[in-house]
C-alpha atoms as an extended CHARMM CRD file, in Angstrom:
* protein
*
       271  EXT
         1         1  MET       CA              0.8460000000       10.1390000000      -18.4310000000  PROA      1               0.0000000000
         2         2  GLN       CA             -1.8990000000        9.8780000000      -15.8120000000  PROA      2               0.0000000000
         3         3  LEU       CA             -0.7800000000       10.3940000000      -12.2300000000  PROA      3               0.0000000000
         4         4  SER       CA             -2.7110000000       10.0750000000       -8.9800000000  PROA      4               0.0000000000
         5         5  VAL       CA             -1.8570000000       12.1380000000       -5.9070000000  PROA      5               0.0000000000
         6         6  ARG       CA             -2.5500000000       11.6660000000       -2.2140000000  PROA      6               0.0000000000
         7         7  HSD       CA             -0.9740000000       14.3110000000        0.0180000000  PROA      7               0.0000000000
         8         8  LEU       CA             -1.7390000000       14.3150000000        3.7550000000  PROA      8               0.0000000000
         9         9  THR       CA             -0.5170000000       17.0410000000        6.1250000000  PROA      9               0.0000000000
        10        10  THR       CA             -1.0610000000       16.5000000000        9.8490000000  PROA      10              0.0000000000
        11        11  TYR       CA             -0.4770000000       19.0070000000       12.6480000000  PROA      11              0.0000000000
        12        12  ARG       CA             -0.2690000000       17.9130000000       16.2870000000  PROA      12              0.0000000000
        13        13  TYR       CA              0.1490000000       20.2090000000       19.2840000000  PROA      13              0.0000000000
        14        14  ALA       CA              1.4390000000       19.4680000000       22.7730000000  PROA      14              0.0000000000
        15        15  ARG       CA             -1.6500000000       21.1730000000       24.1890000000  PROA      15              0.0000000000
        16        16  PRO       CA             -4.7900000000       22.6910000000       22.6490000000  PROA      16              0.0000000000
        17        17  ILE       CA             -4.4720000000       25.8750000000       20.6110000000  PROA      17              0.0000000000
        18        18  ALA       CA             -7.3730000000       28.2880000000       20.1700000000  PROA      18              0.0000000000
        19        19  SER       CA             -7.5930000000       28.5700000000       16.3680000000  PROA      19              0.0000000000
        20        20  VAL       CA             -5.7230000000       28.4340000000       13.0760000000  PROA      20              0.0000000000
        21        21  ILE       CA             -6.1360000000       30.0850000000        9.6670000000  PROA      21              0.0000000000
        22        22  GLN       CA             -4.2070000000       28.8840000000        6.6100000000  PROA      22              0.0000000000
        23        23  THR       CA             -3.9820000000       29.6030000000        2.8950000000  PROA      23              0.0000000000
        24        24  LEU       CA             -3.6260000000       26.4390000000        0.7980000000  PROA      24              0.0000000000
        25        25  ARG       CA             -2.0340000000       26.5680000000       -2.6470000000  PROA      25              0.0000000000
        26        26  LEU       CA             -2.5700000000       22.8840000000       -3.2920000000  PROA      26              0.0000000000
        27        27  THR       CA             -4.6830000000       22.7980000000       -6.4510000000  PROA      27              0.0000000000
        28        28  PRO       CA             -3.0880000000       22.7450000000       -9.9180000000  PROA      28              0.0000000000
        29        29  ARG       CA             -4.5890000000       24.7750000000      -12.7270000000  PROA      29              0.0000000000
        30        30  ALA       CA             -4.7830000000       23.3470000000      -16.2280000000  PROA      30              0.0000000000
        31        31  PHE       CA             -2.3730000000       24.3900000000      -18.9790000000  PROA      31              0.0000000000
        32        32  ASP       CA             -1.1020000000       22.8670000000      -22.2080000000  PROA      32              0.0000000000
        33        33  GLY       CA              0.9900000000       20.2950000000      -20.3110000000  PROA      33              0.0000000000
        34        34  LEU       CA             -1.5700000000       19.3200000000      -17.6550000000  PROA      34              0.0000000000
        35        35  THR       CA             -5.2500000000       18.4030000000      -17.4400000000  PROA      35              0.0000000000
        36        36  VAL       CA             -6.9180000000       18.0420000000      -14.0560000000  PROA      36              0.0000000000
        37        37  THR       CA             -9.1320000000       14.9370000000      -14.1690000000  PROA      37              0.0000000000
        38        38  ARG       CA            -10.3130000000       15.1770000000      -10.5680000000  PROA      38              0.0000000000
        39        39  TRP       CA             -9.0540000000       17.0240000000       -7.5090000000  PROA      39              0.0000000000
        40        40  ARG       CA            -10.2160000000       17.8850000000       -4.0280000000  PROA      40              0.0000000000
        41        41  VAL       CA             -8.7490000000       19.5140000000       -0.9360000000  PROA      41              0.0000000000
        42        42  ARG       CA            -10.2810000000       18.7110000000        2.4490000000  PROA      42              0.0000000000
        43        43  GLY       CA             -9.5520000000       20.3670000000        5.7700000000  PROA      43              0.0000000000
        44        44  ALA       CA            -10.1960000000       19.4130000000        9.3710000000  PROA      44              0.0000000000
        45        45  HSD       CA            -13.9580000000       20.0170000000        9.1020000000  PROA      45              0.0000000000
        46        46  ALA       CA            -16.5600000000       18.5060000000        6.8170000000  PROA      46              0.0000000000
        47        47  ARG       CA            -17.8250000000       21.6610000000        5.1460000000  PROA      47              0.0000000000
        48        48  GLY       CA            -16.2000000000       23.0620000000        2.0220000000  PROA      48              0.0000000000
        49        49  MET       CA            -13.5420000000       25.7570000000        2.1010000000  PROA      49              0.0000000000
        50        50  PRO       CA            -13.8900000000       29.1650000000        0.4390000000  PROA      50              0.0000000000
        51        51  SER       CA            -11.4680000000       29.7470000000       -2.4160000000  PROA      51              0.0000000000
        52        52  TYR       CA            -10.0990000000       32.5590000000       -4.5530000000  PROA      52              0.0000000000
        53        53  VAL       CA             -7.4920000000       33.1770000000       -7.2360000000  PROA      53              0.0000000000
        54        54  ASP       CA             -4.4950000000       35.1430000000       -5.9840000000  PROA      54              0.0000000000
        55        55  GLY       CA             -2.4750000000       37.7610000000       -7.8400000000  PROA      55              0.0000000000
        56        56  PHE       CA             -0.1880000000       35.1180000000       -9.3630000000  PROA      56              0.0000000000
        57        57  GLY       CA             -3.0880000000       33.1300000000      -10.7890000000  PROA      57              0.0000000000
        58        58  ASN       CA             -2.9560000000       30.3660000000       -8.1450000000  PROA      58              0.0000000000
        59        59  LEU       CA             -6.1580000000       28.7930000000       -6.8660000000  PROA      59              0.0000000000
        60        60  VAL       CA             -6.1270000000       29.2750000000       -3.0780000000  PROA      60              0.0000000000
        61        61  HSD       CA             -8.3450000000       27.6480000000       -0.4400000000  PROA      61              0.0000000000
        62        62  LEU       CA             -8.8680000000       29.2070000000        2.9760000000  PROA      62              0.0000000000
        63        63  HSD       CA             -8.6710000000       26.6910000000        5.8200000000  PROA      63              0.0000000000
        64        64  THR       CA             -9.8400000000       27.7980000000        9.2620000000  PROA      64              0.0000000000
        65        65  LEU       CA            -10.4010000000       25.9630000000       12.5150000000  PROA      65              0.0000000000
        66        66  ASN       CA            -11.9480000000       28.3200000000       15.0470000000  PROA      66              0.0000000000
        67        67  ARG       CA            -12.1010000000       26.1100000000       18.0990000000  PROA      67              0.0000000000
        68        68  PRO       CA             -9.6210000000       24.6730000000       20.5890000000  PROA      68              0.0000000000
        69        69  HSD       CA             -7.8860000000       21.6520000000       19.0810000000  PROA      69              0.0000000000
        70        70  GLN       CA             -4.7400000000       19.5630000000       19.4160000000  PROA      70              0.0000000000
        71        71  ASN       CA             -4.5640000000       18.2010000000       15.8760000000  PROA      71              0.0000000000
        72        72  SER       CA             -5.7340000000       19.0210000000       12.3680000000  PROA      72              0.0000000000
        73        73  THR       CA             -5.3020000000       17.5690000000        8.9080000000  PROA      73              0.0000000000
        74        74  ILE       CA             -5.2770000000       18.7140000000        5.2870000000  PROA      74              0.0000000000
        75        75  LEU       CA             -5.8630000000       16.0460000000        2.6530000000  PROA      75              0.0000000000
        76        76  VAL       CA             -5.2890000000       16.4410000000       -1.0790000000  PROA      76              0.0000000000
        77        77  GLU       CA             -6.5020000000       13.7220000000       -3.4390000000  PROA      77              0.0000000000
        78        78  GLY       CA             -6.5840000000       13.9250000000       -7.1880000000  PROA      78              0.0000000000
        79        79  GLN       CA             -5.6120000000       12.7430000000      -10.6160000000  PROA      79              0.0000000000
        80        80  VAL       CA             -4.0480000000       14.6060000000      -13.5170000000  PROA      80              0.0000000000
        81        81  GLU       CA             -2.9940000000       13.8590000000      -17.0680000000  PROA      81              0.0000000000
        82        82  THR       CA              0.3820000000       15.2850000000      -18.0390000000  PROA      82              0.0000000000
        83        83  GLN       CA              2.4490000000       15.5180000000      -21.1710000000  PROA      83              0.0000000000
        84        84  ASP       CA              6.0490000000       16.4440000000      -21.9020000000  PROA      84              0.0000000000
        85        85  THR       CA              6.2440000000       19.9190000000      -23.4570000000  PROA      85              0.0000000000
        86        86  ASP       CA             10.0560000000       20.1190000000      -23.4710000000  PROA      86              0.0000000000
        87        87  GLY       CA              9.8160000000       22.6920000000      -20.7160000000  PROA      87              0.0000000000
        88        88  ALA       CA              7.4470000000       25.0790000000      -22.5170000000  PROA      88              0.0000000000
        89        89  VAL       CA              4.7200000000       26.5330000000      -20.2760000000  PROA      89              0.0000000000
        90        90  ARG       CA              1.7610000000       27.7020000000      -22.3330000000  PROA      90              0.0000000000
        91        91  GLY       CA             -1.9290000000       28.1350000000      -21.6000000000  PROA      91              0.0000000000
        92        92  THR       CA             -1.3790000000       29.1300000000      -17.9600000000  PROA      92              0.0000000000
        93        93  PRO       CA             -3.2590000000       31.9730000000      -16.2510000000  PROA      93              0.0000000000
        94        94  GLU       CA             -0.9390000000       34.9970000000      -16.5290000000  PROA      94              0.0000000000
        95        95  PRO       CA             -2.3850000000       37.9570000000      -14.5890000000  PROA      95              0.0000000000
        96        96  LEU       CA              1.0360000000       39.6170000000      -14.2660000000  PROA      96              0.0000000000
        97        97  PRO       CA              3.4120000000       40.8790000000      -16.9690000000  PROA      97              0.0000000000
        98        98  PRO       CA              6.7380000000       39.0240000000      -17.2310000000  PROA      98              0.0000000000
        99        99  ALA       CA              8.6340000000       42.1090000000      -16.0440000000  PROA      99              0.0000000000
       100       100  PHE       CA              7.0470000000       41.7100000000      -12.6040000000  PROA      100             0.0000000000
       101       101  PHE       CA              9.2150000000       38.6350000000      -12.1120000000  PROA      101             0.0000000000
       102       102  LEU       CA             12.3970000000       40.7010000000      -12.3370000000  PROA      102             0.0000000000
       103       103  ARG       CA             11.6530000000       41.8470000000       -8.7970000000  PROA      103             0.0000000000
       104       104  SER       CA             14.1470000000       40.5620000000       -6.2410000000  PROA      104             0.0000000000
       105       105  THR       CA             13.0600000000       39.1790000000       -2.8670000000  PROA      105             0.0000000000
       106       106  PRO       CA             15.0690000000       38.3440000000        0.2850000000  PROA      106             0.0000000000
       107       107  PRO       CA             15.5060000000       34.6330000000       -0.6110000000  PROA      107             0.0000000000
       108       108  THR       CA             16.5850000000       35.5060000000       -4.1680000000  PROA      108             0.0000000000
       109       109  LEU       CA             18.7940000000       38.5210000000       -3.4550000000  PROA      109             0.0000000000
       110       110  ALA       CA             22.0220000000       38.2760000000       -5.4600000000  PROA      110             0.0000000000
       111       111  ASP       CA             25.4610000000       38.7100000000       -3.9000000000  PROA      111             0.0000000000
       112       112  ALA       CA             28.8900000000       38.8160000000       -5.5740000000  PROA      112             0.0000000000
       113       113  ALA       CA             29.0170000000       35.0250000000       -5.9610000000  PROA      113             0.0000000000
       114       114  ILE       CA             25.6080000000       34.9100000000       -7.6600000000  PROA      114             0.0000000000
       115       115  ASN       CA             26.6040000000       37.7950000000       -9.9180000000  PROA      115             0.0000000000
       116       116  GLN       CA             29.6690000000       35.7860000000      -10.9300000000  PROA      116             0.0000000000
       117       117  LEU       CA             27.5490000000       32.6710000000      -11.5310000000  PROA      117             0.0000000000
       118       118  ALA       CA             25.2210000000       34.6770000000      -13.7580000000  PROA      118             0.0000000000
       119       119  ALA       CA             28.1490000000       36.1550000000      -15.6920000000  PROA      119             0.0000000000
       120       120  GLU       CA             29.5040000000       32.6780000000      -16.3910000000  PROA      120             0.0000000000
       121       121  GLY       CA             26.1150000000       31.4870000000      -17.5810000000  PROA      121             0.0000000000
       122       122  ALA       CA             25.6640000000       34.5500000000      -19.8060000000  PROA      122             0.0000000000
       123       123  ARG       CA             28.2160000000       33.2720000000      -22.3070000000  PROA      123             0.0000000000
       124       124  GLY       CA             25.6660000000       31.2650000000      -24.2730000000  PROA      124             0.0000000000
       125       125  SER       CA             24.7110000000       32.4140000000      -27.7520000000  PROA      125             0.0000000000
       126       126  SER       CA             20.9620000000       32.5280000000      -27.0570000000  PROA      126             0.0000000000
       127       127  THR       CA             18.7100000000       32.9810000000      -24.0400000000  PROA      127             0.0000000000
       128       128  HSD       CA             17.7750000000       29.2960000000      -24.2380000000  PROA      128             0.0000000000
       129       129  ASP       CA             21.4680000000       28.3470000000      -24.1690000000  PROA      129             0.0000000000
       130       130  ARG       CA             22.1950000000       30.6740000000      -21.2570000000  PROA      130             0.0000000000
       131       131  LEU       CA             19.3070000000       29.3180000000      -19.2110000000  PROA      131             0.0000000000
       132       132  HSD       CA             20.3080000000       25.7060000000      -19.8010000000  PROA      132             0.0000000000
       133       133  ALA       CA             23.8970000000       26.5630000000      -18.8790000000  PROA      133             0.0000000000
       134       134  LEU       CA             22.7380000000       28.2490000000      -15.6690000000  PROA      134             0.0000000000
       135       135  MET       CA             20.5380000000       25.2700000000      -14.7810000000  PROA      135             0.0000000000
       136       136  HSD       CA             23.4880000000       22.8890000000      -15.0810000000  PROA      136             0.0000000000
       137       137  MET       CA             25.7920000000       25.2350000000      -13.1750000000  PROA      137             0.0000000000
       138       138  VAL       CA             23.3400000000       25.4890000000      -10.2730000000  PROA      138             0.0000000000
       139       139  HSD       CA             23.0110000000       21.7050000000      -10.2830000000  PROA      139             0.0000000000
       140       140  GLN       CA             26.8010000000       21.3310000000      -10.1150000000  PROA      140             0.0000000000
       141       141  ARG       CA             27.4560000000       24.0350000000       -7.5180000000  PROA      141             0.0000000000
       142       142  VAL       CA             24.7630000000       23.0010000000       -5.0120000000  PROA      142             0.0000000000
       143       143  ALA       CA             24.7230000000       19.3030000000       -4.1430000000  PROA      143             0.0000000000
       144       144  TYR       CA             21.3300000000       17.8630000000       -3.2210000000  PROA      144             0.0000000000
       145       145  GLN       CA             21.5330000000       17.2000000000        0.5130000000  PROA      145             0.0000000000
       146       146  ARG       CA             18.6840000000       17.2540000000        2.9820000000  PROA      146             0.0000000000
       147       147  GLY       CA             19.0830000000       18.7890000000        6.4280000000  PROA      147             0.0000000000
       148       148  THR       CA             21.6310000000       21.4610000000        5.5090000000  PROA      148             0.0000000000
       149       149  THR       CA             19.0990000000       24.2080000000        4.6980000000  PROA      149             0.0000000000
       150       150  ASP       CA             15.5330000000       25.1720000000        5.6250000000  PROA      150             0.0000000000
       151       151  THR       CA             12.7530000000       27.4030000000        4.3140000000  PROA      151             0.0000000000
       152       152  THR       CA             14.5710000000       30.5370000000        5.5140000000  PROA      152             0.0000000000
       153       153  THR       CA             17.8120000000       29.7780000000        3.6370000000  PROA      153             0.0000000000
       154       154  THR       CA             18.6710000000       32.2920000000        0.9220000000  PROA      154             0.0000000000
       155       155  ALA       CA             20.0590000000       31.5470000000       -2.5180000000  PROA      155             0.0000000000
       156       156  ALA       CA             23.3440000000       33.2150000000       -1.5450000000  PROA      156             0.0000000000
       157       157  SER       CA             23.6580000000       31.0480000000        1.5810000000  PROA      157             0.0000000000
       158       158  ALA       CA             22.9340000000       27.8290000000       -0.3230000000  PROA      158             0.0000000000
       159       159  LEU       CA             25.5660000000       28.6830000000       -2.9370000000  PROA      159             0.0000000000
       160       160  ALA       CA             28.1320000000       29.4850000000       -0.2490000000  PROA      160             0.0000000000
       161       161  LEU       CA             27.2780000000       26.2540000000        1.5710000000  PROA      161             0.0000000000
       162       162  GLY       CA             27.3860000000       24.1940000000       -1.6090000000  PROA      162             0.0000000000
       163       163  SER       CA             24.4020000000       22.0460000000       -0.6390000000  PROA      163             0.0000000000
       164       164  GLY       CA             20.6560000000       22.2600000000       -0.3140000000  PROA      164             0.0000000000
       165       165  VAL       CA             17.3700000000       20.9630000000       -1.6730000000  PROA      165             0.0000000000
       166       166  CYS       CA             15.1410000000       21.7190000000       -4.6510000000  PROA      166             0.0000000000
       167       167  GLN       CA             13.9050000000       24.9500000000       -3.0490000000  PROA      167             0.0000000000
       168       168  ASP       CA             17.4940000000       26.2230000000       -2.9080000000  PROA      168             0.0000000000
       169       169  HSD       CA             18.2020000000       25.2020000000       -6.5050000000  PROA      169             0.0000000000
       170       170  ALA       CA             15.1010000000       27.0910000000       -7.6270000000  PROA      170             0.0000000000
       171       171  HSD       CA             15.9530000000       30.2220000000       -5.6270000000  PROA      171             0.0000000000
       172       172  LEU       CA             19.5200000000       30.2720000000       -6.9150000000  PROA      172             0.0000000000
       173       173  LEU       CA             18.5130000000       29.8500000000      -10.5520000000  PROA      173             0.0000000000
       174       174  ILE       CA             15.8860000000       32.5790000000      -10.1560000000  PROA      174             0.0000000000
       175       175  ALA       CA             18.4210000000       34.9350000000       -8.5810000000  PROA      175             0.0000000000
       176       176  ALA       CA             20.9150000000       34.3790000000      -11.4090000000  PROA      176             0.0000000000
       177       177  CYS       CA             18.2290000000       34.9100000000      -14.0500000000  PROA      177             0.0000000000
       178       178  ARG       CA             17.1820000000       38.2060000000      -12.5210000000  PROA      178             0.0000000000
       179       179  VAL       CA             20.7970000000       39.3900000000      -12.5100000000  PROA      179             0.0000000000
       180       180  LEU       CA             20.7120000000       38.8460000000      -16.2820000000  PROA      180             0.0000000000
       181       181  ARG       CA             17.3700000000       40.7030000000      -16.4880000000  PROA      181             0.0000000000
       182       182  ILE       CA             15.5350000000       37.5200000000      -17.3890000000  PROA      182             0.0000000000
       183       183  PRO       CA             12.1560000000       37.2920000000      -15.6050000000  PROA      183             0.0000000000
       184       184  ALA       CA             12.0380000000       34.1820000000      -13.4400000000  PROA      184             0.0000000000
       185       185  ARG       CA              9.6180000000       32.6670000000      -10.9410000000  PROA      185             0.0000000000
       186       186  TYR       CA              9.3250000000       29.8710000000       -8.4100000000  PROA      186             0.0000000000
       187       187  VAL       CA              7.1650000000       26.7940000000       -9.0180000000  PROA      187             0.0000000000
       188       188  ALA       CA              5.8960000000       24.4410000000       -6.3030000000  PROA      188             0.0000000000
       189       189  GLY       CA              4.4730000000       21.0570000000       -7.2000000000  PROA      189             0.0000000000
       190       190  TYR       CA              5.1360000000       17.3410000000       -7.2750000000  PROA      190             0.0000000000
       191       191  LEU       CA              7.5690000000       15.0050000000       -9.0200000000  PROA      191             0.0000000000
       192       192  TRP       CA              6.8110000000       11.3440000000       -9.5940000000  PROA      192             0.0000000000
       193       193  THR       CA             10.0730000000        9.4690000000       -9.0740000000  PROA      193             0.0000000000
       194       194  GLY       CA              8.6580000000        6.0560000000       -9.8840000000  PROA      194             0.0000000000
       195       195  ALA       CA              8.5810000000        5.0380000000       -6.2170000000  PROA      195             0.0000000000
       196       196  GLU       CA              5.7900000000        2.8250000000       -4.9370000000  PROA      196             0.0000000000
       197       197  GLY       CA              3.6990000000        4.1140000000       -2.0130000000  PROA      197             0.0000000000
       198       198  GLU       CA              4.8590000000        7.0100000000        0.1280000000  PROA      198             0.0000000000
       199       199  ASP       CA              7.6240000000        9.0180000000       -1.5510000000  PROA      199             0.0000000000
       200       200  PRO       CA              9.6700000000       11.5000000000        0.5470000000  PROA      200             0.0000000000
       201       201  TRP       CA             10.9500000000       13.1090000000       -2.6750000000  PROA      201             0.0000000000
       202       202  ALA       CA              7.5370000000       13.7750000000       -4.2260000000  PROA      202             0.0000000000
       203       203  ASN       CA              7.1670000000       17.3800000000       -3.0180000000  PROA      203             0.0000000000
       204       204  HSD       CA              9.2110000000       19.3740000000       -5.4730000000  PROA      204             0.0000000000
       205       205  ALA       CA             10.1560000000       22.8500000000       -6.6820000000  PROA      205             0.0000000000
       206       206  TRP       CA             11.7210000000       24.2900000000       -9.8010000000  PROA      206             0.0000000000
       207       207  ALA       CA             11.9730000000       27.5880000000      -11.6950000000  PROA      207             0.0000000000
       208       208  GLU       CA             10.4500000000       29.1150000000      -14.8050000000  PROA      208             0.0000000000
       209       209  ALA       CA             12.1060000000       31.8040000000      -16.9100000000  PROA      209             0.0000000000
       210       210  TYR       CA             10.6220000000       34.0570000000      -19.5660000000  PROA      210             0.0000000000
       211       211  ILE       CA             12.2070000000       34.2020000000      -23.0140000000  PROA      211             0.0000000000
       212       212  GLU       CA             11.2360000000       37.1970000000      -25.1020000000  PROA      212             0.0000000000
       213       213  ASN       CA              8.9510000000       36.2560000000      -28.0240000000  PROA      213             0.0000000000
       214       214  ASP       CA              8.9550000000       32.6120000000      -26.9110000000  PROA      214             0.0000000000
       215       215  GLY       CA              7.1960000000       32.5750000000      -23.5250000000  PROA      215             0.0000000000
       216       216  TRP       CA              7.8100000000       30.8060000000      -20.2220000000  PROA      216             0.0000000000
       217       217  PHE       CA              9.9940000000       27.7070000000      -19.8890000000  PROA      217             0.0000000000
       218       218  GLY       CA             10.6250000000       25.4700000000      -16.8800000000  PROA      218             0.0000000000
       219       219  PHE       CA             14.0480000000       24.4870000000      -15.5190000000  PROA      219             0.0000000000
       220       220  ASP       CA             14.4460000000       21.8600000000      -12.8010000000  PROA      220             0.0000000000
       221       221  ALA       CA             17.9680000000       22.5560000000      -11.5650000000  PROA      221             0.0000000000
       222       222  ALA       CA             17.7560000000       19.8990000000       -8.8360000000  PROA      222             0.0000000000
       223       223  ASN       CA             17.6020000000       17.2780000000      -11.5920000000  PROA      223             0.0000000000
       224       224  ALA       CA             19.3120000000       19.2870000000      -14.3670000000  PROA      224             0.0000000000
       225       225  THR       CA             16.3690000000       18.8620000000      -16.7330000000  PROA      225             0.0000000000
       226       226  PRO       CA             13.3150000000       20.7280000000      -17.9930000000  PROA      226             0.0000000000
       227       227  PRO       CA             10.0890000000       19.5800000000      -16.3150000000  PROA      227             0.0000000000
       228       228  THR       CA              8.6850000000       16.4140000000      -17.8870000000  PROA      228             0.0000000000
       229       229  GLU       CA              5.4100000000       14.5140000000      -17.7850000000  PROA      229             0.0000000000
       230       230  ARG       CA              6.4740000000       13.3600000000      -14.3030000000  PROA      230             0.0000000000
       231       231  HSD       CA              6.1580000000       16.9210000000      -12.9390000000  PROA      231             0.0000000000
       232       232  ILE       CA              2.8550000000       18.2880000000      -11.6100000000  PROA      232             0.0000000000
       233       233  ARG       CA              2.8580000000       22.0980000000      -11.6050000000  PROA      233             0.0000000000
       234       234  VAL       CA              0.7060000000       23.4680000000       -8.7490000000  PROA      234             0.0000000000
       235       235  SER       CA              1.5710000000       27.0690000000       -7.7730000000  PROA      235             0.0000000000
       236       236  VAL       CA              3.9010000000       29.9190000000       -8.7330000000  PROA      236             0.0000000000
       237       237  GLY       CA              5.3220000000       33.0330000000       -7.0850000000  PROA      237             0.0000000000
       238       238  LEU       CA              8.3320000000       35.2730000000       -6.7700000000  PROA      238             0.0000000000
       239       239  ASP       CA              9.8940000000       32.7750000000       -4.3550000000  PROA      239             0.0000000000
       240       240  TYR       CA              8.9580000000       29.9650000000       -1.9730000000  PROA      240             0.0000000000
       241       241  TRP       CA              6.9900000000       32.2280000000        0.3430000000  PROA      241             0.0000000000
       242       242  SER       CA              4.5370000000       33.4770000000       -2.2960000000  PROA      242             0.0000000000
       243       243  ALA       CA              4.0570000000       29.9890000000       -3.7820000000  PROA      243             0.0000000000
       244       244  ALA       CA              4.1280000000       27.9710000000       -0.5310000000  PROA      244             0.0000000000
       245       245  PRO       CA              1.6060000000       25.1010000000       -0.4790000000  PROA      245             0.0000000000
       246       246  VAL       CA              0.5170000000       25.9420000000        3.0810000000  PROA      246             0.0000000000
       247       247  ARG       CA              0.9640000000       29.1740000000        5.0160000000  PROA      247             0.0000000000
       248       248  GLY       CA             -0.8780000000       30.3530000000        8.0740000000  PROA      248             0.0000000000
       249       249  VAL       CA             -1.0230000000       31.6230000000       11.6120000000  PROA      249             0.0000000000
       250       250  ARG       CA             -2.3210000000       30.0930000000       14.8120000000  PROA      250             0.0000000000
       251       251  ARG       CA             -3.5890000000       31.5160000000       18.0850000000  PROA      251             0.0000000000
       252       252  GLY       CA             -2.1550000000       29.7730000000       21.0870000000  PROA      252             0.0000000000
       253       253  LYS       CA              1.2990000000       28.6580000000       22.2200000000  PROA      253             0.0000000000
       254       254  ALA       CA              2.1950000000       24.9900000000       21.9970000000  PROA      254             0.0000000000
       255       255  GLU       CA              4.9310000000       22.8360000000       20.5690000000  PROA      255             0.0000000000
       256       256  GLU       CA              3.9680000000       21.7220000000       17.0650000000  PROA      256             0.0000000000
       257       257  THR       CA              4.7220000000       18.4210000000       15.3280000000  PROA      257             0.0000000000
       258       258  LEU       CA              4.2490000000       18.3980000000       11.5430000000  PROA      258             0.0000000000
       259       259  SER       CA              3.8800000000       15.2180000000        9.5040000000  PROA      259             0.0000000000
       260       260  VAL       CA              3.6380000000       15.1730000000        5.6930000000  PROA      260             0.0000000000
       261       261  THR       CA              3.1040000000       12.0880000000        3.5410000000  PROA      261             0.0000000000
       262       262  VAL       CA              2.8260000000       12.1580000000       -0.2440000000  PROA      262             0.0000000000
       263       263  GLU       CA              1.9490000000        9.2690000000       -2.5180000000  PROA      263             0.0000000000
       264       264  LEU       CA              2.1860000000        9.6210000000       -6.3020000000  PROA      264             0.0000000000
       265       265  ALA       CA              1.4960000000        6.8070000000       -8.7150000000  PROA      265             0.0000000000
       266       266  ALA       CA              1.0410000000        6.2400000000      -12.4050000000  PROA      266             0.0000000000
       267       267  VAL       CA             -2.5580000000        5.1930000000      -13.0280000000  PROA      267             0.0000000000
       268       268  GLN       CA             -2.5940000000        1.5300000000      -13.9780000000  PROA      268             0.0000000000
       269       269  GLY       CA             -3.1930000000        0.9770000000      -17.6690000000  PROA      269             0.0000000000
       270       270  ALA       CA             -2.3720000000        4.6240000000      -18.5800000000  PROA      270             0.0000000000
       271       271  GLN       CA              0.6390000000        5.7160000000      -20.5480000000  PROA      271             0.0000000000
């Protein structure tokens, strides 16, 4: 499947701020399930942005605006070709050993309820079975509901609340995997839902878990399915904060208004 992406992020401030510096993890890297046909990331100025590969293997652009300003934009435009790999993730840059992804972080810290969830999911006969069981349990225990959580919500809080968004599903599945000593990581990307034009559901997140002697596999607990050709894998990390599409700091105090629009579409005439 060939998918086109247009992702516009706009910042507006109540009064001018002095400067801003941001790291942008907005560029997918090719693997067996994805080929990047064309892709570009543009910031608020015409010149190109410096880039580097971080410790997780993500391609990162550095966006800076060192002058007083009241608005700025980040525009992503591109096209990729995807294929369904039944969740298998092969051919990705892997600078870190799988065991690194056993490390817990504040958003993925397990409590008694997560330990119990993991124990229930551990009853499967194989690691594949256990991971699929956990994915479905997370999907059932945390209803998809916007506005009940935010980027600071932990996996334990989302489970206790019983609602959240894809970020919470991913954090909870990761936390349960790590309880079972299964390496797991966070994935940020896009999901084509079939909607025409702007799609508020297009920004997406899911988890990947490592199966000994078989490699990494993706699990989209928000939709209770492995990633398909409709998923565009962009960045990975231990949790949301290390895989976040945009992170940064600004100099100057002013009320900020953030607007994000994402348009995904199947390229006409492509399968």
